Phi, psi and omega in degrees: 000154179290157180115179187288320184252139179232147175289143175293147176257179173105018174130156180290151177098349177296298166058016177240165183254148183286137174285141180234138178280150175275116182073201182259133181289128177233130179060017175068015187256352184283129180292157180257136179295153172297159179300142177284160176301150179299150181281135172244117184242129175252127185243124175279135180250123177253113184298338182279346183215097183267006178294143182299139175258158182306131177096341183292312182298317180297318180297316181292324183296328182261004188278142172257348180209133177238128185239135177179170173294160183302320182292330179283320178299330179281346184274326185255155180281082177292126181302146181300135177082000180286140177292138180228154172232121177273124187292133166229247170298138189282327185304310179299324179295319178299320178297319180293320179297313182298319179296319180296317180296317178299324181278002178083021179263128177288137185235140172242126177250127179260136182214167182281137169058232179263107184293349178271357179255097185052038184240201190285342183302317180299317182292323178295317179293324177296335179272008177086013180257148181240098184273157162267134188244129173247091188280155168249184177294128179289159176297328178293313178299319179295321180294317177295324177296319178297326179281350180067039188227142173291158181221023177287350177254012187262149170265143178245122181229164182233137172247016183273113179070026180208174182300134181287333191301315179301319178295318180296318180292328174297320177296325180287333188264328193245155185283341181213117182222134170255133182240124170277120191259177176208161176304129184086354179217058186233207187299322181294314182291320179291320176302316178298324180283348181259006177298129184101345174255142179273100181219154167243148185242142171242119182251120181248110182259140173050050182304135175081002180249174177295339181267009183303138175214131180238121186235131172262133187206182178255162175304317182296317179293320179298322181293335185266000185248163174255128184249149179276146175255144003275151172217156177246139181247131168252128178248119191230132168257090193276000184299333181296333178256324192253358186094157185295135179288153180298135176074017180298136182248350177274172183292096181081355181055026183103348182296126178075008178296146183298126181231116176205183185275010171228074192296339180247017181288154175299146185293140181299327181278001180079194179218187192053049184288157178296156180303332180293347179281354183230145170283130181205164184251127171049043178061021177278078182208145176293121185296154189300322180295319179290319180297323180300315180290319181298315180295319177301318179289329180288335178055053180290144176194169178301132180099357179245154180244129180242133169266138173243102187259135188067049197292333179063249178279345182083013188296320180294314180296319178300315182290330172294322176294323178298334180264013170101354182280155166279145187225136168241122178255128180250123183212131183277339184270116182301325179293318176295323178300321176296322177295323178299314179299316180296318179293320177298317179296319182295329180261005171064044172232164181252114177241124175279125182255127176246120180268119180164164181269131172282148011272351184301323184290350181279343183298130176086354179287149178297151186296131182270157169271329180211150182226133172256123179251104181262356180181168176120343175085184186296331179297319178292315180299320179295319180295322178295315181299328180294334180279350172059047172293161181295327183220141174232128177240127181231141176249134183228127174270331182270121184296326184291349178269349187291311181303307178301324180293319178297315180299317180302312183292318180295320177298327180280359177096025179251141168277129190241136164226168186208155179220134170266126178255123179229087186271151173231125186257149176295138177218139182284147172243157176303145180086004176092000178282168182230140176237171174254123179256117185282140170265163181295135177293144181223138174265127177253114177261138176235124175251124176253124180297132181266000000 
């Protein structure tokens, strides 16, 4: 390998590093540096291409320990007599690797695809080890290649060994998402969670093997099928490239959704936008000063789901979508619902619109992380509290409703604080003078689940 220190060759079990002199030895008097730490090399294995990649043969030749799944150990020419560890639980293997490195034994770790993409590299570094990485094509790159689609605008998330909801909410919020799946957190479960969203799914099973199968399907079909593991899921709102799909029920079905190489980045145009940025009727819109505080309290981000109840123009939900959250807007007025769709389309986010009166319209909706209650009264607030989201934000114009709302939330187990916002905006007067024009005061209540 390049660099000052190289593993000795000539068979497995050497596992030590060559001592190197500093500069050129003259008169035999120059001291020799201590041996460098043993080399730890992580090699990505691509089942579709088992030809040796640069550095693999050298790493194996000098290795005293080779670690990998059984299928990976069978793929590479492990030298005869070399110690191996077949991966099961990762923690014992990490301990064995760390001991080997401490003892000066060179180690090779075999992993699927690109080990730096939701792979073993992060765990090795967390254990204080610094590997050299020889990556192969990742399963995500291979899946997009099979679909014949670019993926520089895609988010990559994992549901492997972790809560499925953040990955599912990323699929609900963004136009292109790759999901690394696991048994019980795969295409069937994600498909079931995407019912009501206009998406197409590409499921890539056993990539690079003789059993490889790539299927394009719908969320409903994916939910009804049994899929083989391992598989990678691509969730795509393709209307931005292919035109709006027939029967799309989401805001634009992906048409015009923001697509760039930072799919979950904060919007360049900011948030708490002026009311003129939204279509609305008779000023029935959450004012920008109130919206700024409400959105801050809702804490929208990629992987979270926000309900916007009594959405009106949808301005709060749209701005949560601009910050990466998945959004469901509930509105009983069909004309206002149309405005929500238009506003979402104008700001290039995907908002699922549910037409109906809360609390009845909340039945069957996926569980939210945060809820904005812009209207509906105490019955709606009580129904939301029963769903136990982490945060509830409510705006109240009538002062006599504040006390009962605080009591309701506290009784439901929420810590409550509140702020009255009474903004005054600059307004021009004849002759070049300026006055302050007051907006209606609004109380913003925030409930944090205890």
